[in-house]
N, C-alpha and C positions, 0 to 999 in steps of 0.2 A: 618481474615479468608481466606484460600487459594482459589484463583479463577482458573477456567480453562480457558486458553487463546489459541486461535488458531491464528497463523500468517502464512498467505500465502506468498510465496516468502522469506520464512525465513532462507534461506541458506547463502545469502550474502547482503552486503550493509545495506540499511535501514531496511529491514526485520530482519537481524541478529541482528542489535542494539536494535530493538523493542523487539525481543525475550529475549535478555540479560537484558533488564530493566525490564521486568515482572519476569524473573527467579531469578534476584537478590533480589526482594522483596518476594520471597517465593511462587510465583504462579505457577501452574502446565502448562507448555507451550507445545502445540503441533505445530511444524513447518511443513509446506508443501513446496514442489517444485518439479521441473521436474528432477534435477540432484541428484543422490544418493551422490556424494562426498561432496559438500558443506553442505548437510544436516548432514551427519555423522560427519563432522567437528565440526559443531555447537554444537551437542549433546556431543561430546568428550570434548569440551571446556567448555561448561556451566554446565555439569553434570547430575544427575539422575532426576531432576526436568523437564528436556526438552525430549520430544520424537519427533521422526520424521516419516513422511509418504510421500512417493514418490506420487506425485499427480499433474497433470497438471490441473490447476484451469480453463482452458478454454475448458476442455473436460468433457461434461456432465456426461458421463459414469463414468469417474474416480472420479469426484466429488461425484456423488450419492453413489459409493462404500466406499469412504472415510467417508461420513457422516452416513453411515449404522452403527449402533451399538454405536454412539457417546452418552454419557450422557449429562447432562446439560452444557451448554456453556456460560460463564459470558461475554467474551470479544472476538469479532472477529476483527481481523486487516487485511484488504485486501491490502497487500503489492505487490503482484504479479503484474508485468508489466514491462514497459520500452519501449523505441522507437524502435519498429521493423524495421524501415526504415534503421537503421544501419546494419542490417543483411541481407537486401534483395537488389537486383539489381534495378536501376532506371528503372521505368516503361517505356516500349517501345510501349505499345499499351493499349487499353482500359481495356482488361482482366487482364493485369498486374497493372493497376491503382486500379482496383477493388480489386484484390488480396492483394495489399499492404495496402490499407485502411482497408480491413476487418482484416488484421493481427494486426494492431494496435487497432482497436476496440475490437477485441478478447482479446488481452494481457492485455488491460487497462481498459476495461468497463465490457465486458462479465464475465471475471473472477471473479469480484466482485459480479456481479448480481447472477452468478451460485452458488458460495459459500455461499453468504448470503440467498439465497433462500433455499438452501439446508439445511442449520443449523438453519433456521428461528423458526422452532417449538422447538428448543432445547434451545433457548436464554431465559435466566432467567430474571425476573423482576429486574430492578436495573442494567442490563447489558448494554452493548455498542457495536455498530459497527462503526469502524474507518476505512476509505478508504484513501489511499495515492494518492493525486492529483498531480498537477504540477503548477508551474507559466506558464507553457506553455499553460495553458487553456485561458490565458489572453494575449498571444502574437501570433505572426505569426509563427505557428509551424506545420502546415499541418495537417495530420490524427493523429498524436500524440497528438497535442493540442486539436483537435476536440474531441478524445476520452476522454481526461481528463475533458474537458468541459461537456460532456455527463455524465461523472461520477458525477460531481457536481450537475448537473440537476436531476439526478436520486436520489441523496441523499435527495433532498428535500421532494420528495414523500415517500422515504423510512422512514425519520424521522416522517412524518404524520402517516405512518402506524404503526410503532412501538411504537409511543409515549403513546398511551393509555395503553401499557403493561408495561409502566416504563423503556423503553428501549430507549437510545439516538442514533443518527447517525450523524456523522460528517465527513468532509473531511480535512485532514492535506495536505496543498500544499507548498511544499518545492520550494525554488529556487535553485541556484547552491549549489550542495552538493559534496563535495571532498571525495575521499576514497571509491568510488563505482565503478561498472563495466558499469555504464550508457553509457558514451562515448566510450566504447571499446577500450580504449587507443589511440583514435584518436583525442583528445583535443589538440590543439596547445597551446604553452605558450602564444601567443598573445591573443587567445580567452579566456583562462583561466584568464588572467590578466584583461580582459575587464568584464568578469562576476564578478570578485572580486570588480572592481572599481564601478560597478553599486550598489553595496550593501553599504548602509549607514554605515554599521558596518566595513566596510574595510577588511573583512575576508570571506573566503568561509564557508558555512555551513558544518556541519559534520552529520554524521548518528545519533550521540547522540543527536544533537539538536532536530531533528525530533522525535526520540523515547521518549525524555523527554516530548514533547508536547503530544504525543499520550498517554503516561502513565497518565499524568494529566487529559486528557479527559475521561479516563476509572476510574477515582477516584470518590469517593463520594462527593468532593468539585465541581465537574464540572456537577452536574446532571440537572441543568437548561440551559446547553449549548447543543442544538440540532439543526439539519438542516443548520449547518454552515460550511463555508469554512475557516479554520484557516491558515494563511499565516505564514510560517517560511522561510523568504527569505532575512532577514537582511535589510529590508526596500527597496529592489530594485523596488518592486511595493507595493504601499500602498492601503489601502482600502477607502481612501478619496483623 
């Protein structure tokens, strides 16, 4: 049966790979993002089963307009986010500290909360919400790590809220994933080698590694998995 899948941040990196995974199994996919160009590229590459809607998931008005008129939603994947510190100057005063922290909270936590809340009444029984976290939630990673830790904490209450309706809610937490825009091309060879060395698998993760886990969590075989953080980090950080 064809499902309706929403992927925020679906124009690049992990979001694009997630959209491709669902499109390739015949689902109807709606991708959102702030930039028209990447969204249009995904639609062109993946075909008629994918639609795009420009929407900043941190903007309540834009999310509300996007959700208006939506039909039933089977899968919501909150991929929008990233470390906004890479795009902002170092804080010189308290006002800048507050602005920098709010930027990461908006990008990585508020986006998921707003989109999930906006489509909650459209989520079907047997559906799922999956949010992309980060290994940074368990490491010294400033406001970005704090935002991802907040995402994992919020997911616990979300799972309890949606569970009686037969809807699961989980976080997929990647480690180092190559082939994305995350580091803004600022990752040195030394840093990249250190990240790969930290993984027991001896390799960088790929967007497809994360997408495969997301696709599994949205499947019928994962109906008893909810309220969890699933690590996809090559063993860099284990659960025990």
